[in-house]
N, C-alpha and C positions, 0 to 999 in steps of 0.2 A: 504494500500500500504506500501511497505517497503521503508522507507526514503532513498534518495541517500546517499551512504557512509555507511549505516548500514549493518552489516554482521550477518548472522544467521548460525547456525549449524544444519543440517538436520541429524537426527539419525534414523537408521532403524536396530538396532542390534537385535530387537525382532519383531515378527509379532504382529499386533494389535489384540485385542481380537475379537473373532468371532462376538459377538453381536455388536461391534462398527464398523466392516468393512462393507462398502456398497457393493452392488451387482456390480461386475466388468465385463466389456465386455471381450471377450476372447482374443482379439488382440489389439495392439497399445497402445495408452495412456489410462491408467486406470481411472484416475480422477485428474483434476486440478481445484481448486475452487479459490475464492477470496483470495488474499494474505493478510497477516497480522500476527501479533504475535499469536501463538497458531494455526496456519494454519492447518486444517485437510486434509493433503495430504496422500495418501495411496499407497501401493505397494502390489503385489501378489507374487513376487518371490524375492529371495535374490539379492543383488546388489553389483556392484563394485563401488569403491569410485572415484569420480571426484571432484577435489577441484578448486575453483575459487573465485574471489572477485566481489562483487556487488558494482559498483561505482556510476552509474548514475540513473538507472531505474530498477524497479522490473520486467520489461518485459524480461530481460536477464534470470531471474530465471525461468520464464514460458517456454522460449525456451529450457533451459537445461532440464526441466522436460519432454518436448516433445521428445527431441533427445535421452535422456538416458533411457526413459521408465517411467513407473509409479513410484511414490514415495509415502511415507506415512506420518504420522503425524510429524509436525515440532515442535521442541522445541528450545526456545531461548538458546543460549550458548555463548561461548567466542566471543568477538568482533573481527573484522578484518579477519574473516574466515568463509567460508561456505562450507559444504560438502554435495554433492548430490549423492545418490546411483542410479546407472543405471543398465541395464541388465547384469546379470552374472549368474553363476550357483553355487549351494550350495555344499560345500565339505562334510558337514555332511550327505548329502543324499547318499554318496557313501557306507556307512555302510549298511549291510544287514538288512532286516526287519524280525522279528520273525513271525512264523505262528500263535502264540497266546501269549497274554500278560495278566498277572493277577496283578492288583494293590494290594498292601498290606496295604495301608493307611486306607482304609475304612472297614477293617475286623472287625467282632464282637470282643468285648473286652473279650477274654477268652484265656485259655491255648491252644496254637497251635504250631505244628511243620511244617516244610516245607512239610512233607508228608501229613498232614491234608489238606493243601491248594491245593496240586496237585491232591488229590483224587477227586476233583470236576470237573476235566477236562475230556471231552469225550476222550475215547481211553486209559485212564489211570486206572490201577487197583492197589490199595495199599493193601498189606498184612501185618498184625500185628501179633506179637507173644506174646500178652498179654496186660497189662494195660499201664499206663503212664511210659515212659522211656524204654519200651520194643522195640525190634528191629522192624523196618518198612522197607519193601522192595517194590520196585515199578516196574511195568511192563507196557510198552507202546506198545499197539497194538499187544500183544502176544509175544513180545520179552522177553528174559530171564532177570532176575534181574540185572545181571552184564553187560548187553548190552546197558546201558544208561550212558552217560557221564554228570557229574555235574561240572559247572563252577562257581567260585566266581569271578564276574566281568569277566576278561579275563583269569583267572587262573584255570587249572584243579584241582579239589579238591583232587582226588586220581589218581594214575597211573594205568597201566594195571595189576599190581600185587596185588592190594588190593581187587579185586573181587567186589561184589555188594556194593553200597553205602547204609549205614544205615541212613535213613532219620530222625530217632528219635534224631540224634545228631545235626540236623541243625535247629536252631531257625530262626525266621523271623525278629528279632530285627535288626535294622540298615539297612534294605533293603527296597527299594522303590517298586520294582516289580519283578516278575518272568517271564522270557521269555522261551517259549517252541518251540523247533524245532523238529518236528516229522520226523522220518527217519534220513537220513544224514543231517548234518548242513552245511551252507556255509563255505568256507575255512577260513573265518575270525575266526571261532570258532573250527577249527580243521578238520571238515568234516570226512567222512569215518566211521561214527558210524552205528550201526545196529538198535538200538531202537530209538535213538534220543538224543538231547542235552537239558539240563535244565540249564539255566543261571540265577544266582542271581545277580541283579543289585543294587549296593549300592545307598543310597539316595543322591540326589542333595541338598546341603545345600543352602537355600535362605534367612534365617533369624536366629535369635537366638531362641533356643527352648530347654526346659527342661521338661521331663516327668518322672513320677515314678508310677509304677503299682504294686499292690500286690493282691494276691488271695488265697483263701482257698477252698478246695473241698473234695469230698468223698474219702475214703480210705486213710485218713491222708495225703492229698496232699497240699503242700504249694508252692507258687511261688512268686518270686520278680523279677522285671525288672526295669531298669533305662536307660534313653537315654538323651544325651545332644549334642547340635550342635550349631555352631556359626561361624562367619566370622571375621577374623583378617586381614584386608587389602586384599591382593590378595589370601590369604589362607583360605580355608573353612575346618572346622574340625568337625568330628562326632565321638562320642564314645557311645557304648551301651554295656550292660551286664546284666546278670541275673543269678538266681539260682533256682533250682527245687529240692524238696524233696517229696517223696511219699513212702508209705508202700505197696500199692497194695495188701492189705489183703482182697480182695473181695472173695465172695463165688461163686462157680460154680458147674455145674452138671458133675460128673465124671462117665463115662460108663464102667470103668475098662477094657478098650480095648476089649470090646465084641460087637463092632458095627455090625459085620456080623452075630451075633447070636440072638436068641430070649430070652436070659437070662434076667431076671428082677433084675439086680444087680446095677442099677444106684443109686448114692448117692450124696448128696450135701456136699462139703468139702470147707475149706478155703485155699486160696492160701498162700503158705509160701515161704520164701527166695526170694521174688520178689521185695524187696525194691530197691530204686534208689536215688542217690544223684548226681546232675549234675550242672555244672557251665559253663558259656560261656562269652566270651568277643569279641567285634568287634570294630575296629578303622579304620577310613579313614582320610586322609589329602590330599587336592588338592590345588595345586598352579596353577593359571590361569593367563596368560598374552597374551591377544589377541587370536591368533589361537593356542597358545602353552598351553599344560597342562601337569603337572607332578603329578602323583597320587601315594600315598603310602597306603598300606592296610595291616592290621594284624588281625588275627582271632585265638582264642584259645577255645577249647572245652575239658572239662574233665568230665568223668563219672565213677562212682563206683556203681555197681549193683550186685544183686544176680542173679544166673542162676538156676531157679527152675526146668528147664527141662520140658518135656511134662507132661501131666496130669497123665499118667500111670506110669511114671518113675520119681518120684519126688526126687530132690536132695536138701538137706538142708545145704550143705557145699560149693558148687561150687560158685565161685565169678569171676567177670571180672572187670578190671580197664582199661579204655581207655583214651588216651590223644592225641589230634590233634592240631598241631601248623601250621599256614600257614602265610607267609609274602610275599609281592610282592612290586615291584617298577616299575612304567611304565611311559612312555612318549608318548604323542599323539599330532599330529599337523594336522590342517585342513586349507589348503591354498586355498582361493577362487580366481576366475578369469576366464579367458577364458578356462583354462585347470586346473580345481580344482584337488587338491591332498590331500589325507588323508593317513597318515602313523602312525605306532605305533611300539613300542618295549616294551616288558614286561619281567621281570625276577622275578622268585619266588623261594622260598625255603620252603620245607615242612618237618615236622617231625611227625611221627605217632608211638605211643607205644601202644601195646595191650598185656595185661597179663591175662591169663586164668588159674585159679586154680581149677582143678578137680581131686583131689588126689585119690578119690575112683573110678574114671572112670564112673560116673553115667550118663553123658550127651553126651559123645563122643564115639569113638570106643575103648578107652582105657584110662589108667591113663595119666594125663598130668599136668604139671606145667610149662607153657611157658611164655616167655616175649619176644615178637617179636618187632623189631624196623625197621621202614622204613624211609629212608632219601631220599629226592628227590630234584633235581635242574632242573628247567624248564625255557627255554628262547624261546621267540616267537617274531617274527617281521614280518612286512608286509606293503605293500603300495598299494593304489588304486588310479588310475588316470583316469580322464574323458578325453580321447583323442579327442573325438568328442562329439557333443551334444547328440548323440544317442549311443555312445559306451564307456563303462568303462571297464578297465582292472585291475585285481588285482593279486598280487603275495604274497605268505606267505611262511614262513619257521619256523620250530621249532625243537629244540633239547631237549632231556630230559635224565636225568640220575637217576636211582633208585638203591639204595643199600639196600638190605634186609639182616637183621641180626637176624635170629631166635635163640632161646635159649630154650631148653627143657631139664630139669635136669634128665629126664628118658631116654634120648637118649645119646649114646656114639658114636662118640665124641659129646660134648655138642653143639658146634656151627657148622652150615653148611651155611656160608654166600654165597650169590649170588648177582648178579647185572644185570641190564638191561640198554642198550642204545637204544634210540628211536629217529629217525630222520624223519621228514615229510617235503616235499616240495609240493606246490600246486599252481595252477594258475586258475583264474576264469575270465570269460568274461560276461559282462552284456550288452545286446542290448535292446534299448528302442525306442519306436516310438509313435506318436500320430496321430490318424485319426479321424477327427470330434470330437465326445465326447468320443472316446475310447482311452485308454492308454494301450499300449502293452509292455511287457518286457519278455526277455528270458535270464535266468541266467544259465550258464553252467560252470562246474568246473571239473578239473582232478587233482588228488593228488596221490602221491606215498609215501609209508611208509616202512621204513627199521627198523628192530629191531634185536638186538643182545643180547641174554641172556647167562650169563656165571655163572659157578659154579666151585669153587676151593675146592677140597676135599682132606684132609690129613688123611691117615690111615697107622699107623706104620711108615715105612720109605719112603713110596711112596706118591707122590702128583700128583693128576690127575685134569685136567681142562676139564670140559664139556662145550660145546658151541652149541648154537642154533641161527641160523641166517635166516632171511626171508625178502624178498622184495615183497610187495603186493600193487597193484594199486587199486584205486577206482574212481568213477565218480559221478556227480550230475548234473541233467538237470531239470530246473524248468521254466515253462511258466505261465505268469499271464496276464489276460486281465481285465481292469477295465472300467466301463461305468459310468461316471459322479459321481464317488465315491459312487454309489448306488449298482451296481452289480459288483461282482468280480468272475471270473472263473479262476481256477488254475489247473495245472497238474504237477506232480512231479515224476521223475524216478531217483532212486539212487542205488548205491551199497555201502556196508559197510564191515568192518572187525572187528573182536574181537580176539585179540591175546590170546594165552594160558598164564596162569600165570607161574611163576617160580616154584611154588608149584606143579602145574599140570605136568610141564616138568620134574622136578628133584626129586619130592617126598620129604619125610622128614625122611628117614632112619628108619621109624617106621611103621605107619599104611598106608602110601601112597607110592606106588611103582612108581619109575621113569618111564617116557615114553618120551624121548627126540624127538621122531618121530611125535609128535602131529602136526597137521596142524591147522592154524587159522580158526575160523568160518567165512564164507563169506555169504553175504546176498544180495538180490535184492528186492527192495520195489517199489511200485507204488501207486500213490494217484491221485484222481480227485475230485475236490471240487467246490462248489458254495456258495457264501456268498451274503447276501442282507442286506443293511443298509438303513433305511428309517426313516423319521421324519414326523409324522402326527400332527394334531392340538393338540391332547391330549396325544400322546405317541411317544416315540423314541424306536426303537428296532433294533436288529441285529440278523440275523439268519444265520447259517452255516450248511452245510451238506457235507459229504465226504465219498467216498468209497475207500478202501485201500486194499493192499495185501502185504504180507511179506513172502519171502522164504529164509530159512537159510540152508546152506549146511555144512556138517562136524561138526555138533553139538558135543560139548565136554561133555561127560557124564561119571559118575563114575560107574565102574563095579567091583563087589566084586570078589576077587581072592582067598580068603580064609575066615575063620571065622572072622578075625580081620584085613584084609588088602584089599585095593582097588587100582585100577589103572584107570587113566583117558584115554579115547579113543575117536576117532572120529567114532561115531557109526551110526548116522542117519541124516536125513534131515527133516525139518519141514516147514509147510505152514500155514499161517494165512490169512484169508480173513474176511473183516468186513465192517460195516457201522456205522458212528458216526455222530451225529448232536447236535447242541446246539442252544438255544434261550435265549436272554437276552432282557429285556424291562424295560423302565421307564414309568410308567403310571401316568401322572400328576406329582406332586411334592412330593407325599407321598408313592407311591408304586413302589417297585423294585422287579423284578422277574428274575431268571436265572435257566435254566434247561439244562440237557445233557442226551443223550441216546447213548449207545454203544452196538452193536450186533457183536459178534465175533465167528468165526468158525475156530478152530485151530487143525490141525492134524499133525501127524508125523509117520515115519516108525519105528516100534519097533518090533524086532525079526521076521521080515518078514511080519508083519501085520500093517495095517493102524489104528492107535488109536488116541483118543483125547489126546492132549498134557496136562499134569498135570498142575494145578495151573493157568489155563486160564479161566476167567469168561466169559461165553457165552453171558450174558445179564446184563447190569448195567444201572440203572437210578438214576439221582440225581436232586432234585428240592429244590430251596431256594426261599422263599417269605419273603420280608422285608417290613414292614409297619410303616410309621411315623404316630403316633397317633395325635389326635387333639391338644395335647400339643406339641409344636414344639421340645422340648428337649427330648421327650420320643419316643422310637421306639421299635419294637418287630420283631422277625424273627422266621421262622419255616423251618426246613430242613427235607427232606425225602431221604434216601439213601438205595436203594434196589440192592441187588446182588443175582443173581440166583445161583443155585447149580453148582458145578464143580468137576471134577475128581481130586483126591489128590495123585494118584500114576500112574506110567507108564502103569500098567496092566489094569487100569480103573476098579479096583475092589472096591475101596473106594471112595465115593462121599461126598463132603461137602454139607450140607443142605443149602437151600436158606436163606438169611439173610436180614432183613429190620431194619434199625435204624431210629428213629425219634428224632430229636434234636430241641431244641427251646430255646428262651431266651428273655429277655427284657433289654433295656439299657436306662439310663437317662443321658443326656449330659448337661454339664454346670450347674450343680445344684447350685454351688456357687464358683466363682473365679477359674474356670477351673477344677472343680472336676467332674468326670464321674463315674457312678455306674452301674454295670451290674450283672445280674443273668442268668445263663444258665444251661440247663439240657441236657445230652447226653443219648442216648438209652432210651428214655422215655417209650418204651414198655417193658423194662427190659428183652431183649432177650440175654441170655448168653449161656453157653455150651462150646463146643470145636471148635476151629478154625483151622488155618493153622497148618499142621503137628502135630495135636493133642494137640495144645496149648490152654489153657482156655482163654475165653474172658470175660471181666468184664460186669456186668449188668448195671443197671441204675446208673448214677453218676451226681453230681451237682457241681457247682462252683459259688462262689461269688467273684467279682473282683471290685476293686476301683482304679481309676487313677487320678493323678493330673498332669495337663499340663499347662505350661506357655509359651507364645510366645511373643517375643519382636522384633519389626521391626527394 
C-alpha cells in the first residue's frame, strides 16, 4: 500500500517492452494490481496527464486508474506529486506510414551504397555503369530513372532540374532506415510523384557511441568510415564520414560492338580510366524539449572519377568532378490531447557542382568542358490535426527556388543561366474506424503544383526572356484494412507529375535544341496488396504480395534532329503492369531469410507500334539467407540475385542477357573489446561482360573489413 501522504510519479513516456506487457482486454480498465513501490501498472494507448495529490489512502489512486483508463509501470519520483496518464490520442500517429521500411543497422559489414540496399526491394531495378563508384540509377515498377524522388529526412535531395539521382553518391552512414513509398507519396513528403519516394531517415541518438571501419578489396579498393554520436543535455549529436578509393582495373569481355553478328572477335581487355576517389560527411543535431524538436542537418559528398565510356568507345582522358552540399533546419511539434496536432516547418539550402571534361568528345555528342552549378532554396511547412477520433486533416505547402548556372567554354556566349520557381499546396484527409478486430483507414489527398521556368539570354545588343509556366493537379487515395495486426489488405490509386527540366525546355545552344512547348509527364498508378504477419512456436514471418499498374502519358524522349543535335519531345505513352511479392522469416534464433520476386510487363507506343519499353527487367528474384553458427559471435550469409534479359533500345533490336550474381560472406562479432571482422565475396560465379548501355561489369570481387565499436550508456 502507498502510505498516507506519500506521493508517486507515474511515467508513461514510452511503451513497455512487448515481452513485459501482459495480455490486455480490448475495452475498459486494462490492468490494476496491488499497489506498492515498483507497481507494475500498464497502458495500451498514449495518455493525457492528470495531476493530483494522494493524502489519505491509496484507494484514490485505484479510482483514478479506473476513471482515466489503463496505466503502466510506476516509478518512484519526486515527492508531493503524482501524475496519472489517462485516455488520449497520440500526435505522433498523425504522420504517414511508409509502404516498406529497410533497417540499416543490421546490414552485413561491407562496402554498400544506398543503391545496393534498395536493389533488394521487390519492384525495384538498379542499373550500374561499371564497378565501384560508377553511376547507379534506379527504376521503381517500370518508371523512368528521373521519376523517383529522394528525401534526406524531410528535404529533397535534388530538384526537378537535376534529372535522375545517382545512387552511387549516397552512402548509408548516419542513417537508421530507408522508407519507400511506391507510386505517389502522402502530402507530408510532397506527393504527386510518378515512380515513388525514397526517404533516408537519420539515426535517433540514444547513447554515446563511436565506431571506425576500414576495408580493402579487389581492384585496388580501399574504404574508411567513422561514426560518433552522443547526448549533451537536451541535444543529441551524430557525425559520420568516410572515404573511398578504387582503381576499377578489372578485366572484361569486349565484343567490339558486333553483338548482332556472328563474328568471333571477342577479346578480354582491362578497364582503364575508371578510377574513383570519393568522400562524404553527414551531421545531425537535435534539441528536444517535451513535444518540441529542433533539428539541424548537413551533408557533403565529393567525387572525382574517370569517365571511361562504353566498352567500344573507350576514353582515356575524360574526367568528372562532382560536389553536393545540403543543409537544413527544421522545427517539429507534437501536441497531444483530445485534439492532437502535429506540425512542422523545414528550410534547406543546396549547392551542386558538376564538371565534365571531355575535350576530345569521346563520351558525349561533342566536345565539352562544362562546370554547371545548381543552387536551391526549399521551404516546407504543414500541420495535421485529429479533429475527431476517426478523422484527421492535414495541410502542407512548399516553395522552392532553383538557379542553374551552366558554363561550357565551347559555347558562345559562355553562360546561359536559368531559374525555376516551384510552389505546391496540398490537403489530405484520413478517416479511420474500428469494427470488432478490424481497423479500417482511408487516406485521400489532393495537391496542386505550379512551376515557372525562366531563361534570360543576351546576344549582341538584345536581351530576351523565355518563360515556361504550368499548373498541374494530382491526387492520392489509399485504403487499408487490418485484422488483429495479422492480415493487412490495401489498395492505392494515385496520379503523378514529372516536370521537364530547364535543359529539356531551353536547350544548351549546342547539341540540345530548345523546345519550350514541352508538357509535363503525367501518370496514373494503381496497386492492390495483401500482407500477412504471423508468429509460430519456432518462426516469425511476414509475407506480402501486390499487383500494380502504371500508365504514363506524354513521355519526354530525345529525338535526333541532325548528326550532332537532339530535341526533347512528348512522343509517346507507356504502360507497366506487374506482380511483386516478398517473404521474410526468422527461424528460431539462428536463421534469417528474406526473398523478393518481381514480374513486370512494360510496353509503350513507339513510331506507331507497341514495343517493350527499354531498360525494364521483366523478371527479378532476390534471396538472402543468414545463419548464426554454433559460435554465437560468428555468422554467415548467402545472396542470390537473378535478373532476366531485357531490351536495351526502343526498337527492341538489342537485348541484354540474363544475369545471376551470387554473393556471400562470413562475419565475426565481438572478437575482443568491440572488434568485428568480416569477409565477403561478390559475383562468386564470376559473371562479367557488358551491361547497361554497353558498359562493362566487373567479375568476381572480394572485400575484407574490420570494425571497432564502443558504446557507453
